[in-house]
Each structure stands twice: as C-alpha cells, then as structure tokens.
Kinemage of the C-alpha trace (Angstrom):
@kinemage 1
@onewidth
@group {chain A} dominant
@subgroup {mainchain}
@vectorlist {calphas} color= white
{ca unk a 1} P 20.479 6.465 10.420
{ca unk a 2} L 17.148 6.065 8.407
{ca unk a 3} L 16.174 3.643 5.783
{ca unk a 4} L 14.967 6.907 3.679
{ca unk a 5} L 15.365 10.315 4.312
{ca unk a 6} L 14.395 13.247 2.045
{ca unk a 7} L 15.234 16.867 2.069
{ca unk a 8} L 12.606 19.433 0.352
{ca unk a 9} L 13.014 16.746 -2.750
{ca unk a 10} L 11.210 18.134 -5.854
{ca unk a 11} L 10.416 16.917 -9.208
{ca unk a 12} L 8.945 19.357 -11.902
{ca unk a 13} L 7.791 18.465 -15.427
{ca unk a 14} L 7.569 21.909 -17.005
{ca unk a 15} L 4.902 23.895 -15.147
{ca unk a 16} L 3.511 20.836 -13.412
{ca unk a 17} L 5.131 19.975 -9.853
{ca unk a 18} L 4.928 16.229 -9.402
{ca unk a 19} L 6.650 16.191 -5.957
{ca unk a 20} L 6.863 19.346 -4.037
{ca unk a 21} L 9.502 19.745 -1.244
{ca unk a 22} L 8.946 16.354 0.137
{ca unk a 23} L 10.390 15.390 3.462
{ca unk a 24} L 10.190 12.251 5.078
{ca unk a 25} L 11.964 10.058 7.246
{ca unk a 26} L 11.525 6.192 7.338
{ca unk a 27} L 12.858 4.168 10.054
{ca unk a 28} L 14.896 0.999 9.605
{ca unk a 29} L 12.650 -2.295 9.779
{ca unk a 30} L 9.687 -0.586 9.038
{ca unk a 31} L 6.803 -1.529 6.549
{ca unk a 32} L 5.928 2.165 5.024
{ca unk a 33} L 3.008 2.697 2.934
{ca unk a 34} L 2.435 5.559 0.453
{ca unk a 35} L -1.336 6.224 -0.525
{ca unk a 36} L -2.568 8.730 -2.893
{ca unk a 37} L -4.988 9.225 -5.872
{ca unk a 38} L -3.767 8.976 -9.288
{ca unk a 39} L -1.508 11.570 -10.202
{ca unk a 40} L -0.567 12.231 -6.631
{ca unk a 41} L 3.160 11.759 -7.068
{ca unk a 42} L 3.621 8.291 -5.924
{ca unk a 43} L 4.873 6.765 -9.264
{ca unk a 44} L 7.233 9.909 -9.512
{ca unk a 45} L 8.862 9.318 -6.016
{ca unk a 46} L 9.667 5.880 -6.217
{ca unk a 47} L 11.802 6.366 -9.408
{ca unk a 48} L 13.609 8.834 -8.010
{ca unk a 49} L 14.048 6.982 -4.630
{ca unk a 50} L 15.278 3.908 -6.923
{ca unk a 51} L 17.668 6.325 -8.747
{ca unk a 52} L 15.776 5.633 -12.280
{ca unk a 53} L 14.833 9.497 -12.207
{ca unk a 54} L 16.787 12.549 -10.942
{ca unk a 55} L 14.934 15.455 -8.919
{ca unk a 56} L 14.613 18.649 -10.120
{ca unk a 57} L 16.065 20.049 -6.510
{ca unk a 58} L 16.345 18.753 -3.003
{ca unk a 59} L 18.024 15.469 -2.044
{ca unk a 60} L 17.487 12.065 -0.662
{ca unk a 61} L 19.465 9.411 0.767
{ca unk a 62} L 18.565 5.615 1.012
{ca unk a 63} L 20.513 3.460 3.253
{ca unk a 64} L 22.755 6.599 4.051
{ca unk a 65} L 23.855 6.969 0.279
{ca unk a 66} L 22.882 9.796 -1.721
{ca unk a 67} L 20.565 9.106 -4.645
{ca unk a 68} L 22.549 11.245 -7.111
{ca unk a 69} L 26.343 11.197 -5.918
{ca unk a 70} L 26.362 7.497 -4.614
{ca unk a 71} L 23.230 6.082 -7.063
{ca unk a 72} L 25.396 2.919 -7.773
{ca unk a 73} L 25.519 2.032 -4.033
{ca unk a 74} L 21.881 2.697 -3.888
{ca unk a 75} L 20.754 0.361 -6.330
{ca unk a 76} L 23.096 -2.333 -4.593
{ca unk a 77} L 21.210 -1.841 -1.636
{ca unk a 78} L 17.728 -1.728 -2.793
{ca unk a 79} L 15.279 -4.456 -4.127
{ca unk a 80} L 12.612 -3.499 -6.504
{ca unk a 81} L 9.196 -5.195 -7.291
{ca unk a 82} L 7.580 -3.196 -10.241
{ca unk a 83} L 3.811 -2.849 -10.827
{ca unk a 84} L 4.537 -4.051 -14.451
{ca unk a 85} L 5.787 -7.555 -15.322
{ca unk a 86} L 9.609 -7.539 -15.654
{ca unk a 87} L 10.521 -11.206 -15.184
{ca unk a 88} L 11.505 -13.203 -18.568
{ca unk a 89} L 8.588 -15.667 -19.039
{ca unk a 90} L 10.646 -17.699 -21.589
{ca unk a 91} L 12.988 -18.757 -18.432
{ca unk a 92} L 12.469 -20.919 -15.411
{ca unk a 93} L 11.664 -19.434 -12.106
{ca unk a 94} L 15.381 -20.514 -10.905
{ca unk a 95} L 17.153 -19.298 -14.375
{ca unk a 96} L 15.300 -15.939 -13.576
{ca unk a 97} L 16.902 -15.663 -10.246
{ca unk a 98} L 20.435 -16.946 -11.353
{ca unk a 99} L 20.460 -14.124 -14.145
{ca unk a 100} L 19.269 -11.460 -11.301
{ca unk a 101} L 22.028 -12.793 -9.130
{ca unk a 102} L 24.908 -12.422 -11.781
{ca unk a 103} L 23.527 -8.768 -12.524
{ca unk a 104} L 24.034 -8.012 -8.911
{ca unk a 105} L 27.284 -9.522 -8.367
{ca unk a 106} L 26.489 -12.078 -5.893
{ca unk a 107} L 29.375 -14.156 -5.183
{ca unk a 108} L 29.375 -17.345 -7.344
{ca unk a 109} L 29.801 -19.769 -4.276
{ca unk a 110} L 26.607 -18.389 -2.488
{ca unk a 111} L 23.984 -17.934 -5.710
{ca unk a 112} L 22.404 -21.380 -5.270
{ca unk a 113} L 22.027 -20.842 -1.578
{ca unk a 114} L 20.639 -17.660 -2.033
{ca unk a 115} L 18.177 -18.823 -4.745
{ca unk a 116} L 17.312 -21.663 -2.363
{ca unk a 117} L 16.644 -19.194 0.338
{ca unk a 118} L 14.191 -16.894 -1.513
{ca unk a 119} L 12.355 -19.811 -3.171
{ca unk a 120} L 11.735 -21.421 0.381
{ca unk a 121} L 10.703 -18.132 1.622
{ca unk a 122} L 8.227 -17.443 -1.072
{ca unk a 123} L 7.118 -21.169 -1.359
{ca unk a 124} L 8.091 -21.417 -5.027
{ca unk a 125} L 10.424 -24.677 -4.434
{ca unk a 126} L 8.232 -26.947 -6.490
{ca unk a 127} L 7.913 -24.862 -9.328
{ca unk a 128} L 11.580 -23.346 -9.522
{ca unk a 129} L 12.224 -25.270 -12.728
{ca unk a 130} L 8.907 -24.627 -14.447
{ca unk a 131} L 8.822 -21.846 -17.300
{ca unk a 132} L 7.298 -18.727 -15.745
{ca unk a 133} L 4.792 -18.816 -18.250
{ca unk a 134} L 2.993 -21.485 -16.625
{ca unk a 135} L 2.921 -19.685 -13.404
{ca unk a 136} L -0.269 -18.041 -12.174
{ca unk a 137} L -0.337 -14.206 -11.500
{ca unk a 138} L 0.218 -14.681 -7.787
{ca unk a 139} L 2.917 -16.806 -8.696
{ca unk a 140} L 4.753 -14.407 -10.776
{ca unk a 141} L 4.359 -11.565 -7.926
{ca unk a 142} L 6.178 -14.144 -5.631
{ca unk a 143} L 8.822 -14.585 -8.182
{ca unk a 144} L 9.321 -10.970 -8.457
{ca unk a 145} L 9.563 -10.591 -4.655
{ca unk a 146} L 12.149 -13.480 -4.259
{ca unk a 147} L 14.143 -11.761 -7.105
{ca unk a 148} L 13.895 -8.583 -5.439
{ca unk a 149} L 15.398 -10.047 -2.211
{ca unk a 150} L 18.105 -12.366 -3.484
{ca unk a 151} L 20.749 -9.998 -3.202
{ca unk a 152} L 20.049 -9.264 0.596
{ca unk a 153} L 18.631 -5.657 0.016
{ca unk a 154} L 18.294 -3.137 3.087
{ca unk a 155} L 15.123 -1.419 1.594
{ca unk a 156} L 12.620 -3.288 -0.621
{ca unk a 157} L 10.156 -1.143 -2.912
{ca unk a 158} L 7.167 -2.615 -3.680
{ca unk a 159} L 4.870 -0.963 -6.374
{ca unk a 160} L 1.325 -1.862 -6.110
{ca unk a 161} L 2.459 -5.390 -5.096
{ca unk a 162} L -1.317 -7.208 -5.476
{ca unk a 163} L -2.743 -4.997 -7.990
{ca unk a 164} L -5.004 -7.083 -10.366
{ca unk a 165} L -5.109 -10.206 -8.236
{ca unk a 166} L -7.954 -12.168 -7.017
{ca unk a 167} L -8.695 -11.645 -3.184
{ca unk a 168} L -7.385 -15.112 -1.976
{ca unk a 169} L -4.183 -14.446 -4.045
{ca unk a 170} L -4.005 -10.900 -2.623
{ca unk a 171} L -4.206 -12.092 0.968
{ca unk a 172} L -1.480 -14.967 0.409
{ca unk a 173} L 0.778 -12.097 -0.660
{ca unk a 174} L 0.046 -10.145 2.427
{ca unk a 175} L 1.113 -13.476 4.498
{ca unk a 176} L 4.450 -13.414 2.485
{ca unk a 177} L 4.984 -9.644 2.900
{ca unk a 178} L 4.371 -9.969 6.792
{ca unk a 179} L 6.526 -13.265 6.879
{ca unk a 180} L 9.457 -11.184 5.291
{ca unk a 181} L 9.347 -8.460 7.979
{ca unk a 182} L 9.308 -11.222 10.643
{ca unk a 183} L 12.257 -13.292 9.423
{ca unk a 184} L 14.298 -10.208 8.471
{ca unk a 185} L 12.734 -7.468 10.864
{ca unk a 186} L 15.869 -5.615 11.672
{ca unk a 187} L 17.423 -5.711 8.096
{ca unk a 188} L 14.624 -5.008 5.889
{ca unk a 189} L 12.412 -1.901 5.256
{ca unk a 190} L 9.486 -1.962 2.904
{ca unk a 191} L 8.677 0.812 1.096
{ca unk a 192} L 5.012 0.252 -0.758
{ca unk a 193} L 2.238 1.786 -2.696
{ca unk a 194} L -1.021 0.543 -2.952
{ca unk a 195} L -4.582 1.114 -4.112
{ca unk a 196} L -6.072 -1.263 -1.365
{ca unk a 197} L -7.102 0.544 1.905
{ca unk a 198} L -7.399 -2.694 3.837
{ca unk a 199} L -3.837 -3.750 2.489
{ca unk a 200} L -2.355 -0.634 3.968
{ca unk a 201} L -4.159 -0.950 7.163
{ca unk a 202} L -3.111 -4.537 7.674
{ca unk a 203} L 0.535 -4.511 6.451
{ca unk a 204} L 1.769 -1.042 7.288
{ca unk a 205} L 3.462 0.203 10.355
{ca unk a 206} L 3.229 3.593 9.080
{ca unk a 207} L 1.525 5.207 6.468
{ca unk a 208} L 1.823 8.748 4.500
{ca unk a 209} L -1.060 10.274 2.404
{ca unk a 210} L 0.026 12.152 -0.384
{ca unk a 211} L -1.996 14.501 -2.676
{ca unk a 212} L -0.387 17.010 -5.539
{ca unk a 213} L 3.118 15.996 -4.517
{ca unk a 214} L 2.584 17.058 -0.618
{ca unk a 215} L 2.441 14.681 2.337
{ca unk a 216} L -1.165 15.681 3.824
{ca unk a 217} L -0.793 13.283 6.882
{ca unk a 218} L 1.286 10.487 8.130
{ca unk a 219} L 0.842 8.295 11.184
{ca unk a 220} L 0.054 4.553 12.100
{ca unk a 221} L -3.142 3.228 10.744
{ca unk a 222} L -4.763 3.372 13.878
{ca unk a 223} L -3.874 6.750 14.912
{ca unk a 224} L -4.934 7.846 11.482
{ca unk a 225} L -8.442 6.578 12.092
{ca unk a 226} L -8.479 7.823 15.479
{ca unk a 227} L -7.683 11.438 14.191
{ca unk a 228} L -11.171 11.549 12.782
{ca unk a 229} L -12.806 11.281 16.014
{ca unk a 230} L -16.081 10.512 14.484
{ca unk a 231} L -18.128 7.343 14.324
{ca unk a 232} L -21.486 6.960 12.820
{ca unk a 233} L -24.219 5.145 14.228
{ca unk a 234} L -26.957 3.706 12.207
{ca unk a 235} L -30.432 3.255 13.770
{ca unk a 236} L -33.456 1.685 12.177
{ca unk a 237} L -36.589 2.807 13.306
{ca unk a 238} L -40.273 3.494 12.241
{ca unk a 239} L -40.027 6.986 13.382
{ca unk a 240} L -36.387 8.589 12.042
{ca unk a 241} L -37.877 12.242 12.007
{ca unk a 242} L -39.021 11.757 15.813
{ca unk a 243} L -35.689 10.607 16.837
{ca unk a 244} L -33.740 13.209 14.744
{ca unk a 245} L -35.777 16.021 16.299
{ca unk a 246} L -35.115 14.440 19.731
{ca unk a 247} L -31.297 14.187 19.080
{ca unk a 248} L -31.279 17.661 17.961
{ca unk a 249} L -29.127 19.559 20.170
{ca unk a 250} L -27.292 16.755 22.121
{ca unk a 251} L -23.726 17.637 22.755
{ca unk a 252} L -22.483 14.371 21.589
{ca unk a 253} L -24.308 14.604 18.079
{ca unk a 254} L -22.068 16.131 15.139
{ca unk a 255} L -24.664 15.359 12.440
{ca unk a 256} L -27.777 13.628 11.435
{ca unk a 257} L -29.037 12.335 8.331
{ca unk a 258} L -32.398 10.769 8.149
{ca unk a 259} L -33.753 8.017 5.518
{ca unk a 260} L -37.279 6.419 5.223
{ca unk a 261} L -36.953 3.962 8.144
{ca unk a 262} L -33.276 4.801 9.419
{ca unk a 263} L -30.939 7.632 10.347
{ca unk a 264} L -27.308 7.969 10.443
{ca unk a 265} L -25.860 9.939 13.478
{ca unk a 266} L -22.286 11.187 13.503
{ca unk a 267} L -21.063 11.037 17.177
{ca unk a 268} L -17.607 11.188 18.894
{ca unk a 269} L -17.147 7.680 20.429
{ca unk a 270} L -19.739 5.855 19.131
{ca unk a 271} L -19.244 2.968 21.871
{ca unk a 272} L -20.046 5.292 24.679
{ca unk a 273} L -22.885 7.220 22.910
{ca unk a 274} L -24.784 4.384 21.184
{ca unk a 275} L -26.529 3.624 24.486
{ca unk a 276} L -27.422 7.333 25.222
{ca unk a 277} L -29.274 7.284 21.775
{ca unk a 278} L -31.155 3.938 22.635
{ca unk a 279} L -32.278 5.650 26.065
{ca unk a 280} L -33.306 8.706 24.567
{ca unk a 281} L -35.532 6.670 22.028
{ca unk a 282} L -37.049 4.760 24.597
{ca unk a 283} L -37.705 7.932 26.609
{ca unk a 284} L -39.733 9.464 23.475
{ca unk a 285} L -41.379 6.223 23.136
{ca unk a 286} L -39.565 5.366 19.976
{ca unk a 287} L -38.971 1.737 19.166
{ca unk a 288} L -35.435 1.119 18.009
{ca unk a 289} L -35.376 -1.762 15.430
{ca unk a 290} L -31.411 -2.351 15.380
{ca unk a 291} L -28.416 -0.034 16.030
{ca unk a 292} L -25.063 -0.406 14.287
{ca unk a 293} L -21.681 1.603 14.945
{ca unk a 294} L -19.186 1.976 12.430
{ca unk a 295} L -15.850 3.383 13.327
{ca unk a 296} L -13.846 5.154 10.809
{ca unk a 297} L -11.975 3.164 8.115
{ca unk a 298} L -8.590 4.133 6.368
{ca unk a 299} L -10.596 4.915 3.415
{ca unk a 300} L -12.802 7.503 5.397
{ca unk a 301} L -9.240 9.148 6.386
{ca unk a 302} L -7.922 9.124 2.522
{ca unk a 303} L -11.417 10.569 1.589
{ca unk a 304} L -11.216 13.356 4.318
{ca unk a 305} L -7.422 14.227 3.479
{ca unk a 306} L -7.838 14.091 -0.514
{ca unk a 307} L -11.477 14.583 -1.102
{ca unk a 308} L -10.925 11.445 -3.520
{ca unk a 309} L -11.602 7.669 -3.684
{ca unk a 310} L -8.638 5.618 -4.715
{ca unk a 311} L -9.753 3.384 -7.847
{ca unk a 312} L -7.966 0.830 -9.588
{ca unk a 313} L -7.174 1.856 -13.302
{ca unk a 314} L -8.027 -0.543 -15.933
{ca unk a 315} L -4.497 -0.283 -17.168
{ca unk a 316} L -2.973 -1.298 -13.855
{ca unk a 317} L -4.485 -4.721 -14.053
{ca unk a 318} L -1.628 -6.904 -13.697
{ca unk a 319} L -2.858 -9.981 -15.226
{ca unk a 320} L -4.279 -8.082 -18.057
{ca unk a 321} L -0.884 -6.850 -18.643
{ca unk a 322} L 0.489 -10.291 -18.539
{ca unk a 323} L -1.816 -11.649 -20.758
{ca unk a 324} L -1.298 -8.703 -23.186
{ca unk a 325} L 2.358 -9.061 -23.162
{ca unk a 326} L 2.179 -12.974 -24.001
{ca unk a 327} L -0.228 -12.304 -27.119
{ca unk a 328} L 2.140 -9.779 -28.408
{ca unk a 329} L 5.305 -12.113 -28.120
{ca unk a 330} L 3.291 -14.965 -29.695
{ca unk a 331} L 2.456 -12.642 -32.435
{ca unk a 332} L 6.349 -11.686 -33.011
{ca unk a 333} L 7.052 -15.340 -32.987
{ca unk a 334} L 9.074 -15.655 -29.713
C-alpha cells in the first residue's frame, strides 16, 4: 500500500483545469517534494489530498483511505502544517498542543506524554509555557510541526514549511524535518511543497515538478540533475574568440557563449572534458587564466521543464503575515 496514490485526479474551476488527470504514487517513509511555479496546481492538489477540497473527477487514496468516501479516516491519519499561521497566539505552546489533542481524540491518559514527546522532538521544552505571541517565526513553525505530529499521523503535509524565514532558521527547520524522518522513518511520510530549490535538493527523496496541473518530470534530485547531461565550463582568457573558434566542431561541445574575457562552454561530463579544453587552448597558444565547472542544479532542471523560475511572492512571507495578523487583532482589542 502506498502512502498516497492518485488516479486521474482532476480539479476544474470553470474552464480552468488546475489539476489535470494526475497519477502519482508515493512510497511510505519518503520525503516527497512538489515543485512548481505559482498557479501550477500545488495549492489545489494538497487541499484535495487533505479532504479540504473535492476533486472534479478521478480519485485518490491517502493511507489506503479514499479521500471522498473515507474522508474522516484520512483526516485522522494525516498531519498538516499550513503555509498561513494557524496556532492561537493567545495561548501557550503547550495549551495549543493540548487543544489539538482534544480535537483529534487523543486518549486523555496519553495526552501529556504525547505533548512532551513532540516538544522534545522539536526542541521547544523550554518555551512550552510561554505565550505563542512571544515566539519567533522559526519557533512558530516548529510548534506547528509539533502540533501536526501530536496525534501520530502516517502522512505529514508541509505547505511551504520555511517560506519567509531567515536562512539560519530555515536550515534549522531542515534539520528538524530530517530528524523526523530519521526517528520515524517507517511510520512517517512527508509530502511538502517548497519554493526553495536547495531545500528540495537537501530534504527530498523524490521530487515531482508540476506545471499547468500536470507532472512534467519526477525522480530523485540527483537523477533529475543527471538527466540534463550538460555541464557548463567557464574559461577566463584574454582570447575568448580565438578559443571559441578552436572549440567549434569538437564533438564534446554542445554550445559556446563568449564574453569580453571569458567564454561559457556547454559540454557533457564537464569533469572529463575540461582537461581537453585546457589542452586545446595550450596547443593554440592561448593562456587560460581560470576554469570553473558548473554541474546542473535543481533550479536548472526546473527551468528546463517549466521555462519559469520560482519566485517567492510577497504575500507568502510568513513573518509578514504573522505581524499583520497581530496588528489586526490589536486593533480589534484582543
């Protein structure tokens, strides 16, 4: 049985098809990443899998439960960390967790043990009894993850888990996510969306790139990068045009772009062919000042398959949303 399985899953809004006949299977115990430009269908797919939205056609099963016929069982078996803030900042971290435990019918005799377990896992013990409004953005994210894990879900959905956080806090969250899979490897599957290529590269076992509601490509980060089969070798030299002329026609050269004092050469297997470039330059009497090999990145893979670059929208900034919410509540006299 797969953790998540869809069959021709489709969602339409009038004439717009947001998710188009999607067929995916996600193995248990994986960290599965969903990448796509804004409007690609990510934010439509997750609500369907979480039973918040109904598909127009097709079907899906989460933990073996049908998202339509067995929606209650699906909800009991998943955890969700939303992109927007959903904890109550008038309560302490512990009170938020206790309230969540009651909503999910966690047995009374295990509630405090479960709370202590997730607080320790996310390293929040020392601030558990502080009001959430005194937490930093990273601490709020960790609390939301703790809440999502409290009822021991089999699948945890993370919607942009580090959006809007500073780089140091983001890397700490990565550590926590990796720790979750190490400690609960066989029992926890993580399905996450992200704008950050380095995040997907570091965390995900399997990545699907979605655009216009369709999966364009899917594989491990390393295999996706290897599929491009093209490295870029940048050579700095005082004679870029002469070297470009000498390289023209070489079987291993896929393309050349020249600049004032450098040229970029697209090749297959840069490590193997960079010495050939240096040797050719020497034979031509051209001095090479430096040479750099750039292997394909996940961002290159994304651009290749979507012709777009992921950009974080201003409206997605986690801390901005949190501060805006706090200002609004203050005006209402909360």
